[in-house]
All heavy atoms as TSV, in Angstrom:
chain	resi	resn	atom	element	x	y	z
A	1	MET	N	N	0.791	-1.197	-0.034
A	1	MET	CA	C	-0.005	0.009	-0.030
A	1	MET	C	C	0.882	1.236	-0.015
A	1	MET	O	O	1.482	1.622	1.031
A	1	MET	CB	C	-0.874	0.014	1.271
A	1	MET	CG	C	-2.281	-0.519	1.013
A	1	MET	SD	S	-3.145	-0.623	2.509
A	1	MET	CE	C	-3.398	-2.366	2.614
A	2	ALA	N	N	0.981	1.860	-1.130
A	2	ALA	CA	C	1.847	3.059	-1.249
A	2	ALA	C	C	1.031	4.383	-0.978
A	2	ALA	O	O	1.749	5.390	-0.679
A	2	ALA	CB	C	2.401	3.068	-2.640
A	3	ASN	N	N	-0.203	4.339	-1.004
A	3	ASN	CA	C	-1.001	5.519	-0.807
A	3	ASN	C	C	-0.975	5.981	0.677
A	3	ASN	O	O	-0.838	5.187	1.523
A	3	ASN	CB	C	-2.472	5.281	-1.215
A	3	ASN	CG	C	-2.600	5.029	-2.686
A	3	ASN	OD1	O	-1.773	5.383	-3.454
A	3	ASN	ND2	N	-3.716	4.373	-3.034
A	4	LYS	N	N	-1.156	7.292	0.864
A	4	LYS	CA	C	-1.280	7.817	2.234
A	4	LYS	C	C	-2.626	7.441	2.808
A	4	LYS	O	O	-3.610	7.456	2.180
A	4	LYS	CB	C	-1.135	9.369	2.111
A	4	LYS	CG	C	-1.191	10.062	3.421
A	4	LYS	CD	C	-1.026	11.522	3.263
A	4	LYS	CE	C	-1.136	12.216	4.605
A	4	LYS	NZ	N	-1.104	13.699	4.459
A	5	PRO	N	N	-2.596	7.106	4.109
A	5	PRO	CA	C	-3.887	6.682	4.716
A	5	PRO	C	C	-4.783	7.811	4.820
A	5	PRO	O	O	-4.319	8.932	5.134
A	5	PRO	CB	C	-3.433	6.129	6.131
A	5	PRO	CG	C	-2.083	6.682	6.345
A	5	PRO	CD	C	-1.454	6.965	5.007
A	6	THR	N	N	-6.116	7.616	4.490
A	6	THR	CA	C	-7.067	8.616	4.630
A	6	THR	C	C	-7.615	8.800	6.014
A	6	THR	O	O	-8.137	9.785	6.452
A	6	THR	CB	C	-8.261	8.334	3.708
A	6	THR	OG1	O	-8.762	7.060	3.989
A	6	THR	CG2	C	-7.779	8.395	2.179
A	7	HIS	N	N	-7.474	7.703	6.824
A	7	HIS	CA	C	-7.916	7.709	8.278
A	7	HIS	C	C	-6.884	7.089	9.121
A	7	HIS	O	O	-6.029	6.242	8.681
A	7	HIS	CB	C	-9.212	6.905	8.383
A	7	HIS	CG	C	-10.386	7.596	7.677
A	7	HIS	ND1	N	-10.513	7.663	6.339
A	7	HIS	CD2	C	-11.413	8.228	8.263
A	7	HIS	CE1	C	-11.624	8.348	6.094
A	7	HIS	NE2	N	-12.210	8.643	7.221
A	8	ILE	N	N	-6.910	7.493	10.369
A	8	ILE	CA	C	-5.992	6.919	11.418
A	8	ILE	C	C	-6.881	6.069	12.376
A	8	ILE	O	O	-7.978	6.562	12.796
A	8	ILE	CB	C	-5.201	7.973	12.139
A	8	ILE	CG1	C	-4.389	8.820	11.193
A	8	ILE	CG2	C	-4.314	7.370	13.228
A	8	ILE	CD1	C	-3.378	8.025	10.393
A	9	ALA	N	N	-6.492	4.912	12.738
A	9	ALA	CA	C	-7.214	4.091	13.708
A	9	ALA	C	C	-6.656	4.255	15.108
A	9	ALA	O	O	-5.434	4.208	15.256
A	9	ALA	CB	C	-7.115	2.570	13.261
A	10	TYR	N	N	-7.560	4.461	16.026
A	10	TYR	CA	C	-7.219	4.639	17.469
A	10	TYR	C	C	-8.001	3.680	18.343
A	10	TYR	O	O	-9.156	3.433	18.054
A	10	TYR	CB	C	-7.473	6.023	17.960
A	10	TYR	CG	C	-6.688	7.157	17.241
A	10	TYR	CD1	C	-7.252	7.797	16.144
A	10	TYR	CD2	C	-5.452	7.524	17.691
A	10	TYR	CE1	C	-6.610	8.773	15.477
A	10	TYR	CE2	C	-4.847	8.572	17.050
A	10	TYR	CZ	C	-5.342	9.184	15.938
A	10	TYR	OH	O	-4.666	10.212	15.323
A	11	ALA	N	N	-7.295	3.136	19.341
A	11	ALA	CA	C	-8.000	2.443	20.403
A	11	ALA	C	C	-8.271	3.509	21.523
A	11	ALA	O	O	-7.348	4.266	21.937
A	11	ALA	CB	C	-7.043	1.333	21.069
A	12	VAL	N	N	-9.546	3.616	21.957
A	12	VAL	CA	C	-10.013	4.690	22.808
A	12	VAL	C	C	-10.452	4.044	24.119
A	12	VAL	O	O	-11.320	3.108	24.026
A	12	VAL	CB	C	-11.049	5.599	22.247
A	12	VAL	CG1	C	-11.426	6.605	23.289
A	12	VAL	CG2	C	-10.523	6.210	20.970
A	13	ARG	N	N	-9.903	4.469	25.190
A	13	ARG	CA	C	-10.268	3.921	26.526
A	13	ARG	C	C	-10.843	5.037	27.312
A	13	ARG	O	O	-10.179	6.184	27.537
A	13	ARG	CB	C	-9.071	3.340	27.271
A	13	ARG	CG	C	-9.423	2.703	28.583
A	13	ARG	CD	C	-8.117	2.091	29.238
A	13	ARG	NE	N	-7.092	2.999	29.445
A	13	ARG	CZ	C	-6.895	3.722	30.647
A	13	ARG	NH1	N	-7.734	3.545	31.597
A	13	ARG	NH2	N	-5.851	4.543	30.745
A	14	ASN	N	N	-12.056	4.968	27.791
A	14	ASN	CA	C	-12.684	6.007	28.656
A	14	ASN	C	C	-12.468	5.725	30.067
A	14	ASN	O	O	-12.481	4.492	30.522
A	14	ASN	CB	C	-14.251	6.093	28.322
A	14	ASN	CG	C	-14.441	6.548	26.920
A	14	ASN	OD1	O	-13.813	7.412	26.446
A	14	ASN	ND2	N	-15.458	5.952	26.348
A	15	PHE	N	N	-12.181	6.696	30.935
A	15	PHE	CA	C	-12.006	6.539	32.391
A	15	PHE	C	C	-12.411	7.811	33.120
A	15	PHE	O	O	-12.669	8.813	32.389
A	15	PHE	CB	C	-10.590	6.131	32.666
A	15	PHE	CG	C	-9.551	7.030	32.149
A	15	PHE	CD1	C	-9.056	8.028	32.987
A	15	PHE	CD2	C	-9.045	6.988	30.851
A	15	PHE	CE1	C	-8.055	8.960	32.519
A	15	PHE	CE2	C	-8.045	7.792	30.420
A	15	PHE	CZ	C	-7.564	8.833	31.266
A	16	GLU	N	N	-12.298	7.860	34.342
A	16	GLU	CA	C	-12.544	9.034	35.171
A	16	GLU	C	C	-11.139	9.541	35.756
A	16	GLU	O	O	-10.417	8.669	36.227
A	16	GLU	CB	C	-13.586	8.828	36.237
A	16	GLU	CG	C	-14.989	8.823	35.739
A	16	GLU	CD	C	-15.952	8.955	36.880
A	16	GLU	OE1	O	-15.580	9.334	37.999
A	16	GLU	OE2	O	-17.107	8.641	36.634
A	17	LYS	N	N	-10.949	10.820	35.647
A	17	LYS	CA	C	-9.694	11.376	36.277
A	17	LYS	C	C	-10.141	12.470	37.200
A	17	LYS	O	O	-10.780	13.433	36.748
A	17	LYS	CB	C	-8.853	11.933	35.189
A	17	LYS	CG	C	-7.486	12.501	35.640
A	17	LYS	CD	C	-6.692	12.893	34.421
A	17	LYS	CE	C	-5.309	13.441	34.865
A	17	LYS	NZ	N	-4.542	13.875	33.694
A	18	GLN	N	N	-9.880	12.286	38.461
A	18	GLN	CA	C	-10.287	13.234	39.533
A	18	GLN	C	C	-11.805	13.535	39.403
A	18	GLN	O	O	-12.255	14.699	39.581
A	18	GLN	CB	C	-9.486	14.508	39.457
A	18	GLN	CG	C	-7.963	14.261	39.631
A	18	GLN	CD	C	-7.177	15.545	39.479
A	18	GLN	OE1	O	-7.680	16.516	38.978
A	18	GLN	NE2	N	-5.927	15.492	39.916
A	19	GLY	N	N	-12.586	12.470	39.156
A	19	GLY	CA	C	-14.040	12.538	39.114
A	19	GLY	C	C	-14.611	13.021	37.851
A	19	GLY	O	O	-15.818	13.231	37.675
A	20	GLU	N	N	-13.712	13.443	36.872
A	20	GLU	CA	C	-14.197	13.951	35.529
A	20	GLU	C	C	-13.992	12.952	34.520
A	20	GLU	O	O	-12.958	12.219	34.546
A	20	GLU	CB	C	-13.441	15.264	35.222
A	20	GLU	CG	C	-13.655	16.370	36.205
A	20	GLU	CD	C	-15.132	16.857	36.110
A	20	GLU	OE1	O	-15.630	16.990	35.000
A	20	GLU	OE2	O	-15.624	17.281	37.162
A	21	PRO	N	N	-14.851	12.829	33.522
A	21	PRO	CA	C	-14.685	11.867	32.384
A	21	PRO	C	C	-13.427	12.330	31.552
A	21	PRO	O	O	-13.166	13.493	31.365
A	21	PRO	CB	C	-15.950	12.061	31.496
A	21	PRO	CG	C	-16.730	13.087	32.148
A	21	PRO	CD	C	-16.121	13.603	33.360
A	22	ASP	N	N	-12.611	11.334	31.216
A	22	ASP	CA	C	-11.427	11.525	30.401
A	22	ASP	C	C	-11.321	10.331	29.427
A	22	ASP	O	O	-11.963	9.346	29.528
A	22	ASP	CB	C	-10.237	11.716	31.300
A	22	ASP	CG	C	-9.104	12.489	30.681
A	22	ASP	OD1	O	-9.121	12.666	29.412
A	22	ASP	OD2	O	-8.143	12.841	31.302
A	23	SER	N	N	-10.315	10.425	28.557
A	23	SER	CA	C	-10.109	9.328	27.620
A	23	SER	C	C	-8.640	9.285	27.256
A	23	SER	O	O	-7.937	10.234	27.306
A	23	SER	CB	C	-11.032	9.351	26.415
A	23	SER	OG	O	-10.750	10.508	25.690
A	24	SER	N	N	-8.193	8.024	26.835
A	24	SER	CA	C	-6.873	7.838	26.395
A	24	SER	C	C	-6.896	7.335	24.894
A	24	SER	O	O	-7.646	6.361	24.678
A	24	SER	CB	C	-6.117	6.826	27.229
A	24	SER	OG	O	-4.895	6.460	26.686
A	25	TRP	N	N	-6.274	7.964	24.015
A	25	TRP	CA	C	-6.269	7.579	22.556
A	25	TRP	C	C	-4.900	7.071	22.229
A	25	TRP	O	O	-3.861	7.781	22.401
A	25	TRP	CB	C	-6.607	8.797	21.694
A	25	TRP	CG	C	-7.966	9.377	21.862
A	25	TRP	CD1	C	-8.578	9.744	22.975
A	25	TRP	CD2	C	-8.920	9.381	20.812
A	25	TRP	NE1	N	-9.894	10.139	22.689
A	25	TRP	CE2	C	-10.134	9.927	21.433
A	25	TRP	CE3	C	-8.931	9.143	19.485
A	25	TRP	CZ2	C	-11.341	10.126	20.571
A	25	TRP	CZ3	C	-10.104	9.328	18.650
A	25	TRP	CH2	C	-11.233	9.838	19.275
A	26	SER	N	N	-4.836	5.857	21.685
A	26	SER	CA	C	-3.610	5.212	21.290
A	26	SER	C	C	-3.719	4.814	19.771
A	26	SER	O	O	-4.650	4.125	19.450
A	26	SER	CB	C	-3.321	3.912	22.072
A	26	SER	OG	O	-3.206	4.198	23.403
A	27	ARG	N	N	-2.770	5.353	19.013
A	27	ARG	CA	C	-2.809	5.062	17.533
A	27	ARG	C	C	-2.428	3.604	17.354
A	27	ARG	O	O	-1.438	3.118	17.876
A	27	ARG	CB	C	-1.762	5.955	16.878
A	27	ARG	CG	C	-1.870	5.770	15.323
A	27	ARG	CD	C	-0.875	6.753	14.611
A	27	ARG	NE	N	-0.891	6.428	13.207
A	27	ARG	CZ	C	-0.521	7.300	12.287
A	27	ARG	NH1	N	-0.080	8.436	12.627
A	27	ARG	NH2	N	-0.504	6.926	11.002
A	28	ILE	N	N	-3.300	2.864	16.629
A	28	ILE	CA	C	-3.038	1.424	16.389
A	28	ILE	C	C	-3.068	1.046	14.949
A	28	ILE	O	O	-2.823	-0.105	14.687
A	28	ILE	CB	C	-4.125	0.589	17.213
A	28	ILE	CG1	C	-5.525	0.857	16.674
A	28	ILE	CG2	C	-3.957	0.775	18.738
A	28	ILE	CD1	C	-6.574	-0.061	17.180
A	29	GLY	N	N	-3.281	1.944	14.062
A	29	GLY	CA	C	-3.287	1.554	12.679
A	29	GLY	C	C	-3.792	2.703	11.799
A	29	GLY	O	O	-3.816	3.854	12.147
A	30	ALA	N	N	-4.204	2.329	10.519
A	30	ALA	CA	C	-4.573	3.274	9.472
A	30	ALA	C	C	-5.665	2.704	8.576
A	30	ALA	O	O	-5.769	1.489	8.443
A	30	ALA	CB	C	-3.357	3.723	8.670
A	31	GLY	N	N	-6.388	3.623	7.936
A	31	GLY	CA	C	-7.339	3.252	6.943
A	31	GLY	C	C	-7.066	3.800	5.589
A	31	GLY	O	O	-6.700	4.927	5.494
A	32	PHE	N	N	-7.218	2.960	4.538
A	32	PHE	CA	C	-6.908	3.460	3.232
A	32	PHE	C	C	-8.188	3.315	2.352
A	32	PHE	O	O	-8.815	2.238	2.265
A	32	PHE	CB	C	-5.879	2.538	2.659
A	32	PHE	CG	C	-4.516	2.607	3.366
A	32	PHE	CD1	C	-4.325	1.861	4.497
A	32	PHE	CD2	C	-3.513	3.426	2.881
A	32	PHE	CE1	C	-3.109	1.895	5.192
A	32	PHE	CE2	C	-2.287	3.530	3.647
A	32	PHE	CZ	C	-2.144	2.730	4.713
A	33	LEU	N	N	-8.573	4.427	1.714
A	33	LEU	CA	C	-9.806	4.488	0.932
A	33	LEU	C	C	-9.624	3.711	-0.349
A	33	LEU	O	O	-8.572	3.766	-1.043
A	33	LEU	CB	C	-10.166	5.921	0.540
A	33	LEU	CG	C	-11.432	6.184	-0.150
A	33	LEU	CD1	C	-12.654	5.715	0.676
A	33	LEU	CD2	C	-11.585	7.619	-0.527
A	34	HIS	N	N	-10.593	2.842	-0.761
A	34	HIS	CA	C	-10.577	2.095	-1.930
A	34	HIS	C	C	-10.557	3.073	-3.111
A	34	HIS	O	O	-11.124	4.174	-3.040
A	34	HIS	CB	C	-11.705	1.123	-2.068
A	34	HIS	CG	C	-11.597	-0.047	-1.097
A	34	HIS	ND1	N	-12.626	-0.937	-0.954
A	34	HIS	CD2	C	-10.608	-0.446	-0.376
A	34	HIS	CE1	C	-12.241	-1.839	-0.071
A	34	HIS	NE2	N	-11.009	-1.615	0.339
A	35	LYS	N	N	-10.008	2.661	-4.279
A	35	LYS	CA	C	-9.958	3.536	-5.450
A	35	LYS	C	C	-11.362	3.939	-5.909
A	35	LYS	O	O	-11.502	5.037	-6.366
A	35	LYS	CB	C	-9.299	2.850	-6.614
A	35	LYS	CG	C	-7.788	2.685	-6.390
A	35	LYS	CD	C	-7.125	2.004	-7.491
A	35	LYS	CE	C	-5.598	1.848	-7.264
A	35	LYS	NZ	N	-4.969	1.139	-8.353
A	36	ASP	N	N	-12.397	3.049	-5.722
A	36	ASP	CA	C	-13.794	3.402	-6.140
A	36	ASP	C	C	-14.469	4.334	-5.115
A	36	ASP	O	O	-15.514	4.691	-5.343
A	36	ASP	CB	C	-14.471	2.189	-6.469
A	36	ASP	CG	C	-14.830	1.322	-5.313
A	36	ASP	OD1	O	-14.478	1.629	-4.162
A	36	ASP	OD2	O	-15.407	0.190	-5.548
A	37	GLY	N	N	-13.788	4.535	-3.977
A	37	GLY	CA	C	-14.389	5.363	-2.902
A	37	GLY	C	C	-15.505	4.727	-2.126
A	37	GLY	O	O	-16.198	5.500	-1.298
A	38	LYS	N	N	-15.732	3.448	-2.299
A	38	LYS	CA	C	-16.865	2.822	-1.630
A	38	LYS	C	C	-16.476	1.909	-0.444
A	38	LYS	O	O	-17.287	1.139	0.066
A	38	LYS	CB	C	-17.603	1.985	-2.625
A	38	LYS	CG	C	-18.235	2.810	-3.755
A	38	LYS	CD	C	-19.049	1.990	-4.690
A	38	LYS	CE	C	-19.720	2.923	-5.759
A	38	LYS	NZ	N	-20.505	2.097	-6.704
A	39	GLY	N	N	-15.217	1.998	0.004
A	39	GLY	CA	C	-14.835	1.148	1.121
A	39	GLY	C	C	-13.468	1.479	1.570
A	39	GLY	O	O	-12.773	2.418	0.972
A	40	PHE	N	N	-12.944	0.737	2.640
A	40	PHE	CA	C	-11.661	0.948	3.172
A	40	PHE	C	C	-10.886	-0.347	3.331
A	40	PHE	O	O	-11.507	-1.369	3.585
A	40	PHE	CB	C	-11.800	1.568	4.592
A	40	PHE	CG	C	-12.362	2.913	4.614
A	40	PHE	CD1	C	-13.675	3.141	4.740
A	40	PHE	CD2	C	-11.586	4.033	4.607
A	40	PHE	CE1	C	-14.273	4.458	4.772
A	40	PHE	CE2	C	-12.064	5.362	4.622
A	40	PHE	CZ	C	-13.390	5.491	4.749
A	41	ASP	N	N	-9.626	-0.324	3.319
A	41	ASP	CA	C	-8.776	-1.339	3.957
A	41	ASP	C	C	-8.285	-0.735	5.227
A	41	ASP	O	O	-7.893	0.413	5.318
A	41	ASP	CB	C	-7.537	-1.666	3.096
A	41	ASP	CG	C	-7.838	-2.452	1.880
A	41	ASP	OD1	O	-8.905	-3.230	1.929
A	41	ASP	OD2	O	-7.059	-2.366	0.869
A	42	VAL	N	N	-8.425	-1.509	6.397
A	42	VAL	CA	C	-7.973	-1.111	7.726
A	42	VAL	C	C	-6.768	-1.980	8.030
A	42	VAL	O	O	-6.938	-3.208	8.069
A	42	VAL	CB	C	-9.081	-1.196	8.740
A	42	VAL	CG1	C	-8.544	-0.762	10.057
A	42	VAL	CG2	C	-10.262	-0.305	8.327
A	43	VAL	N	N	-5.643	-1.406	8.289
A	43	VAL	CA	C	-4.464	-2.117	8.654
A	43	VAL	C	C	-4.164	-1.722	10.155
A	43	VAL	O	O	-3.949	-0.655	10.439
A	43	VAL	CB	C	-3.256	-1.679	7.699
A	43	VAL	CG1	C	-1.961	-2.397	8.167
A	43	VAL	CG2	C	-3.653	-1.908	6.259
A	44	LEU	N	N	-4.205	-2.828	10.992
A	44	LEU	CA	C	-3.993	-2.621	12.409
A	44	LEU	C	C	-2.664	-3.239	12.844
A	44	LEU	O	O	-2.295	-4.303	12.460
A	44	LEU	CB	C	-5.145	-3.299	13.160
A	44	LEU	CG	C	-6.475	-2.757	12.909
A	44	LEU	CD1	C	-7.540	-3.584	13.712
A	44	LEU	CD2	C	-6.636	-1.289	13.304
A	45	ASP	N	N	-1.987	-2.460	13.704
A	45	ASP	CA	C	-0.701	-2.917	14.317
A	45	ASP	C	C	-1.002	-3.467	15.673
A	45	ASP	O	O	-0.042	-4.072	16.280
A	45	ASP	CB	C	0.249	-1.735	14.425
A	45	ASP	CG	C	0.638	-1.140	13.122
A	45	ASP	OD1	O	0.847	-1.865	12.168
A	45	ASP	OD2	O	0.728	0.084	12.996
A	46	ALA	N	N	-2.134	-3.238	16.166
A	46	ALA	CA	C	-2.506	-3.696	17.570
A	46	ALA	C	C	-3.982	-3.808	17.620
A	46	ALA	O	O	-4.729	-3.304	16.830
A	46	ALA	CB	C	-2.015	-2.767	18.638
A	47	LEU	N	N	-4.552	-4.559	18.593
A	47	LEU	CA	C	-5.995	-4.700	18.836
A	47	LEU	C	C	-6.268	-4.197	20.247
A	47	LEU	O	O	-5.565	-4.538	21.216
A	47	LEU	CB	C	-6.386	-6.202	18.708
A	47	LEU	CG	C	-6.317	-6.806	17.265
A	47	LEU	CD1	C	-6.741	-8.270	17.349
A	47	LEU	CD2	C	-7.258	-6.011	16.359
A	48	PRO	N	N	-7.348	-3.365	20.380
A	48	PRO	CA	C	-7.669	-2.910	21.757
A	48	PRO	C	C	-8.299	-3.982	22.576
A	48	PRO	O	O	-9.029	-4.867	22.124
A	48	PRO	CB	C	-8.689	-1.804	21.436
A	48	PRO	CG	C	-9.304	-2.184	20.157
A	48	PRO	CD	C	-8.192	-2.884	19.422
A	49	VAL	N	N	-7.959	-3.917	23.857
A	49	VAL	CA	C	-8.615	-4.844	24.825
A	49	VAL	C	C	-10.084	-4.566	24.965
A	49	VAL	O	O	-10.829	-5.495	24.999
A	49	VAL	CB	C	-7.858	-4.835	26.225
A	49	VAL	CG1	C	-8.569	-5.632	27.259
A	49	VAL	CG2	C	-6.422	-5.146	26.106
A	50	SER	N	N	-10.415	-3.322	24.900
A	50	SER	CA	C	-11.878	-2.932	25.097
A	50	SER	C	C	-12.722	-3.291	23.802
A	50	SER	O	O	-13.836	-3.375	23.859
A	50	SER	CB	C	-11.951	-1.439	25.292
A	50	SER	OG	O	-11.659	-0.631	24.136
A	51	GLY	N	N	-12.009	-3.478	22.652
A	51	GLY	CA	C	-12.723	-3.691	21.428
A	51	GLY	C	C	-13.161	-2.454	20.707
A	51	GLY	O	O	-13.744	-2.552	19.627
A	52	ARG	N	N	-12.947	-1.290	21.270
A	52	ARG	CA	C	-13.400	-0.036	20.635
A	52	ARG	C	C	-12.271	0.499	19.747
A	52	ARG	O	O	-11.151	0.786	20.209
A	52	ARG	CB	C	-13.685	0.930	21.730
A	52	ARG	CG	C	-14.262	2.284	21.130
A	52	ARG	CD	C	-14.741	3.249	22.230
A	52	ARG	NE	N	-15.091	4.527	21.597
A	52	ARG	CZ	C	-15.093	5.691	22.180
A	52	ARG	NH1	N	-14.685	5.728	23.464
A	52	ARG	NH2	N	-15.380	6.748	21.578
A	53	ILE	N	N	-12.562	0.681	18.478
A	53	ILE	CA	C	-11.669	1.287	17.491
A	53	ILE	C	C	-12.334	2.505	16.929
A	53	ILE	O	O	-13.502	2.398	16.460
A	53	ILE	CB	C	-11.233	0.388	16.448
A	53	ILE	CG1	C	-10.526	-0.889	17.052
A	53	ILE	CG2	C	-10.371	1.058	15.347
A	53	ILE	CD1	C	-10.209	-2.034	15.999
A	54	VAL	N	N	-11.646	3.630	16.869
A	54	VAL	CA	C	-12.178	4.828	16.284
A	54	VAL	C	C	-11.313	5.212	15.068
A	54	VAL	O	O	-10.080	5.149	15.118
A	54	VAL	CB	C	-12.080	6.034	17.326
A	54	VAL	CG1	C	-12.531	7.346	16.676
A	54	VAL	CG2	C	-12.960	5.738	18.507
A	55	LEU	N	N	-11.982	5.491	13.911
A	55	LEU	CA	C	-11.280	5.955	12.781
A	55	LEU	C	C	-11.562	7.446	12.565
A	55	LEU	O	O	-12.663	7.882	12.565
A	55	LEU	CB	C	-11.810	5.152	11.479
A	55	LEU	CG	C	-11.479	3.684	11.377
A	55	LEU	CD1	C	-12.188	3.086	10.214
A	55	LEU	CD2	C	-9.931	3.475	11.198
A	56	ARG	N	N	-10.527	8.171	12.429
A	56	ARG	CA	C	-10.527	9.650	12.266
A	56	ARG	C	C	-9.836	9.998	11.001
A	56	ARG	O	O	-8.843	9.405	10.581
A	56	ARG	CB	C	-9.897	10.375	13.472
A	56	ARG	CG	C	-10.457	9.997	14.803
A	56	ARG	CD	C	-11.726	10.834	15.065
A	56	ARG	NE	N	-11.420	12.243	15.056
A	56	ARG	CZ	C	-12.343	13.135	15.178
A	56	ARG	NH1	N	-13.629	12.862	15.356
A	56	ARG	NH2	N	-12.053	14.480	15.146
A	57	VAL	N	N	-10.309	11.053	10.313
A	57	VAL	CA	C	-9.712	11.621	9.102
A	57	VAL	C	C	-8.272	11.952	9.399
A	57	VAL	O	O	-7.987	12.559	10.376
A	57	VAL	CB	C	-10.511	12.735	8.592
A	57	VAL	CG1	C	-9.778	13.361	7.384
A	57	VAL	CG2	C	-11.874	12.393	8.143
A	58	ASN	N	N	-7.365	11.539	8.515
A	58	ASN	CA	C	-5.994	11.842	8.614
A	58	ASN	C	C	-5.689	13.229	8.182
A	58	ASN	O	O	-5.640	13.526	7.041
A	58	ASN	CB	C	-5.133	10.841	7.795
A	58	ASN	CG	C	-3.663	10.968	8.012
A	58	ASN	OD1	O	-3.163	11.612	8.868
A	58	ASN	ND2	N	-2.905	10.355	7.177
A	59	GLN	N	N	-5.539	14.124	9.138
A	59	GLN	CA	C	-5.257	15.575	8.862
A	59	GLN	C	C	-3.947	15.941	9.465
A	59	GLN	O	O	-3.581	15.460	10.581
A	59	GLN	CB	C	-6.392	16.446	9.445
A	59	GLN	CG	C	-7.776	16.249	8.861
A	59	GLN	CD	C	-8.771	17.093	9.536
A	59	GLN	OE1	O	-8.646	17.517	10.646
A	59	GLN	NE2	N	-9.798	17.423	8.798
A	60	PRO	N	N	-3.213	16.801	8.723
A	60	PRO	CA	C	-1.938	17.262	9.293
A	60	PRO	C	C	-2.126	18.031	10.535
A	60	PRO	O	O	-3.128	18.717	10.758
A	60	PRO	CB	C	-1.333	18.085	8.258
A	60	PRO	CG	C	-2.459	18.410	7.255
A	60	PRO	CD	C	-3.512	17.370	7.520
A	61	LYS	N	N	-1.246	17.784	11.516
A	61	LYS	CA	C	-1.316	18.557	12.822
A	61	LYS	C	C	-0.924	19.948	12.620
A	61	LYS	O	O	0.016	20.231	11.820
A	61	LYS	CB	C	-0.316	17.894	13.848
A	61	LYS	CG	C	-0.800	16.552	14.278
A	61	LYS	CD	C	0.018	15.984	15.359
A	61	LYS	CE	C	-0.394	14.620	15.844
A	61	LYS	NZ	N	0.369	14.001	16.854
A	62	PRO	N	N	-1.589	20.907	13.240
A	62	PRO	CA	C	-1.190	22.276	13.063
A	62	PRO	C	C	0.183	22.535	13.667
A	62	PRO	O	O	0.519	22.000	14.702
A	62	PRO	CB	C	-2.287	23.102	13.865
A	62	PRO	CG	C	-2.979	22.137	14.623
A	62	PRO	CD	C	-2.716	20.762	14.122
A	63	LYS	N	N	1.012	23.362	12.924
A	63	LYS	CA	C	2.339	23.621	13.328
A	63	LYS	C	C	2.334	24.611	14.455
A	63	LYS	O	O	1.583	25.591	14.424
A	63	LYS	CB	C	3.212	24.140	12.176
A	63	LYS	CG	C	3.474	23.056	11.203
A	63	LYS	CD	C	4.353	23.619	10.083
A	63	LYS	CE	C	4.556	22.500	9.075
A	63	LYS	NZ	N	5.509	22.943	8.072
A	64	THR	N	N	3.046	24.358	15.571
A	64	THR	CA	C	3.184	25.329	16.623
A	64	THR	C	C	4.482	26.096	16.580
A	64	THR	O	O	5.493	25.499	16.193
A	64	THR	CB	C	3.113	24.609	18.022
A	64	THR	OG1	O	4.161	23.584	18.078
A	64	THR	CG2	C	1.756	23.905	18.209
A	65	GLU	N	N	4.430	27.346	16.936
A	65	GLU	CA	C	5.611	28.171	16.860
A	65	GLU	C	C	6.426	28.078	18.136
A	65	GLU	O	O	5.919	27.967	19.190
A	65	GLU	CB	C	5.218	29.609	16.573
A	65	GLU	CG	C	4.589	29.659	15.124
A	65	GLU	CD	C	4.239	31.096	14.785
A	65	GLU	OE1	O	4.999	32.014	15.066
A	65	GLU	OE2	O	3.164	31.221	14.184
């Protein structure tokens, strides 16, 4: 797969921190849009224990000065 991934796969774990809801996001893979635009290949480097995987659009991070 030479194309840039269109989505990034994360394992997300929800928990409470000091009584407030919080979450931990761990990058575990990537999604690649099919040429016809009607599906994805998802390539995972790990599997979450919770079973929850979130796919987010692969956008460049804003540069900080």
